[in-house]
N, C-alpha and C positions, 0 to 999 in steps of 0.2 A: 504493500500500500504506500509506504513512504517513498519507495523507488518510483512508483507511478506519479505521485505528487511532484517529486523532484523533476521527473521527465517533463511533466506538463508546465512546470515553472521555468525550465531551462530556456525555452524560447523567449520568455519575458526578459530574462537576464541579458540574452544576446541582443534583443531588440532595443532594450534600454541603453546598452553600451553604445550602439550606433547612433541613437538619438542624441545622447550626451556629447558624442564626438562632433556631431554637426552643430549643436548649439554652442559648444565651447570653442570651436576652431573655425578656420576659414577653408573654403573650397572642399567641403565634405569632411574636414577634420584632419587632413594630412599633417598639418603643422603640429597640432596638439598631440596627435598620436605619436609623432616622431619624438617629441620631448618626453612625454610620459613613458614611452617604451624604454628609452635610455635610462630613466630614473628607476623604472621597475626592474630592469636588468641589474643595475647597480645594487638595488636592495636585495635581490636574489643572490648576487655574488657575495654580499656582506653576510647574509644569514646562512646560505648553503653553498659555500665556495667550491667544495669538492664535487657535489652533485651537478652544479652548473657547468663547471669546467669539463667534467667527464662526459656530459651530454654532447659536447662538440665533437667527440670522437665517434659518435654513433652516426653513420651515414644516413640511416632512415630518419633520424631526428633532424639532421641538417636539411634533408630534402623536405621534411614536414615544415620546418621553419621557412624555407624558401617558398613553398606553395602557399603557406599562410600569408606571407608578405605580399606575394603576387596577387592573391585573391583580394586583399585589402585595397590594392591600387585600383582595381576595377570597381569594387563596391563603393569606395569613397568617391571615386570619379562619378559614379552613377548618382549618389546622393548629393553631389555638389550641384547637379542640374535638375534634380527632381526631389520630391518629398521622400523621407526615409522609408515610409510605408511602400512606396512604389518600388524602391530598390529591393526591399526585403521580399516582396511578393515575386518579383521577376527572378531573383537569385535562387529561387527554389528549384529551378531547372537542375541545379547541382545535386538534388536528391536522387534523381535517376542515375546519374553518374556514380554517386557514392554507393548506391545499392548494388549495382552490377559490378563495379570494380571490387567491392567487398566480396562478392560471390566468386569472382574469378581469381583474385589475388590471395584472399584469405580462406578460400574454400568454405565459405559460409553459405548455407542453402536456406534462402528465405522461405517462410511458411506462406500458405496461400493468403492469409490475412495481411501479412506484411507487404506482399506484392500488391494486393488490392488497395491497401492504405496509401502506398506510394502513387498508384494510378489515380486515386481519388484526389490526393493532395496536389498532384501536378495538374490535374484537370481544373482544380480550383484556381491554381496559379494562372492558367491560360485564360480564364474568364476575365481577369483584370489587366491583361497585357494589351493595352491599346493606347495610342498616343505616346508622347514622350519616347520616341523611338530610340534616340541615343542612350537615354538612361536605361532603357530595357536591355539594349544590346550589351552595354557595359556590365550591367548586373547579371545577365545570363552567363557571360564569360566568367565573371567572378564566381558565380555559383558553381559552374563546371569545375573550376580549379578547387573550390571548396570540397567538391566530391572526392577528389584525390587526397586532399588534406585529411578528410575524415577517415579514409582507409588507412593512412599512415598513422593517425592517432590511435586507431583501434589496434593496429599491429604493435605499436609501442606498449599499449596497455596489456595486451595479451602476453608480451614478453616481460611484463612487470618492470619496465623502465620507470625510473623516478619521475613523477609528474613535476616535481619542483625543479629538477634539472632541465626537463624538456621545455617547461614553460619559461624558465629563466633564459635559456639559450634562444628560445623562440622570440622573446622580446628583443634581444640584441639584433637578430636578423631582421625583425620587423622594423626596428628603429633605423637600421642601415638602409633598408629598402625605401622607407619614407624619406630619408635624407637625400637619397639619389633622386627621387621624384621632385623634391623641392629644388634641388640644384639644377636639374634639367629644365624645370619650368621657371627658374629664377624667382621663386616665391619665398626665399629664406627671410625676407624682410618681415613677413607676417608673423614670424616667430617672436619678434620683439614686442608685438602687441598682445601676446597671450597673458592671461591672468593666472596666478598661482592656483586660485580656486578652481579654474577650469582644468588645469593640468592635473591637479589632485583628483578631481572628479572623474576625469577620463582614465587616469591610471588605475584608480580603484575599480571602475566599471569594467575595464578591459581585463584586469587581473581576475576579477570575479567570474567573468564570462569564460575565460580560458580554463580556470579550475573546474567550473561547471561542465564545460565542453569535454574535458578529459575524463571526468568522473562519469559522464553519460556514456562515453564509449568504453568505459571500464566495466560497467554493470550490464550493458545491453549489447546485442549484436549490432553490426554496422547498419543493417537495414532498419532495425527498430530505433536505434539512436538517431539515425538520419531523419526519420519521420518526426521524432520529437523536436528536432531543430527546426522543422518546418513551421512550428508554432510561432516562430518569430514573425510570421506574416500577420496573424490576428492580433498578437501582442503589439506589433508595431502600429497597426491601425488604431488600437485602443489607446496606447500611450501618446501617440501623436495627436489624437483628438482631445485627450485630456490635458496635456501639458503645452502643446503648441497652439491649441485652439484653431486648428485648420479644418476646413470643411472636408469631410470624408464622403466620397461618392458612394451611392448605393451598391455599385458594382464591386467596389473594394470590400464593402461589408459582406456581401454575398460570397466573394472569393475567400475571405477570411473564415467564414462559417464552414465552407466546404473543406478547407484545409484542416480546420479543427476536427471535423468529422473523420477525416483521414487519420488523424492522430488517435482518435478514440478507437477506430478499427484496429490500429496497431496494438492497442492495449489488450485486445482479446487474445486469450491463450487457447489454441485449439486443443481439444481433449485427445489424449493419446489412447490408442487401443490397448486392451489388456495385454496383448502379446508384446507390444512395444514397451509398456511400462514394466513388464516383468523381466526384460532383458538386462 
């Protein structure tokens, strides 16, 4: 029961983190993510130096950090030109990639309800994909990269790699990635306008979302964990409507409800036959 409640709330943690990034920073939050990630990395180094350093020697973890950083480039780009809820809904395309990459690479076989849940959730996503073409394209690409990131996270958790080390090193790679983006776009000046309150808020939100993300892939299969992350769509719509006071279209509400139904379907546990249960 507690695991299910955690799974249902995880999407809210992720959606809240992205919304705080946009509110605290410029152009989707690249600047504030860059600074807060460097600080988060230094904190991990100070508290868990051995775990953080050792994580850099794991090729899977380095690849996970790289895909994590690349995904954020596209997702933050998308939310720089459109509402956060639009980005979150469009990025759910990564769910399909995460599910089937998990099946192929980790030899996880999804149950019928997990497959149905993903189909329903992606169907809900497609309902809301209209207008804001560029934002949707950026978000879909970011979502697809997130699919690979989720598989790598599940692989790390199955081999019992330290979350603290993986997250600490991931923050460093994310910070470097965002710094490269700022340098290429010549937007480093916006960093000087950041407020410490925003940096702390983003750092705390991103750290919480990362720990929740890894915990989700530790206790659930790639398919089921991926479905739970889809709840960032309805959570994003609700949080944006509450705290940003922006108008939310009926189409977005319907899309979010359908995605939520997909998550509920994923919660169902098919009954095992007596023969299977006795094996």
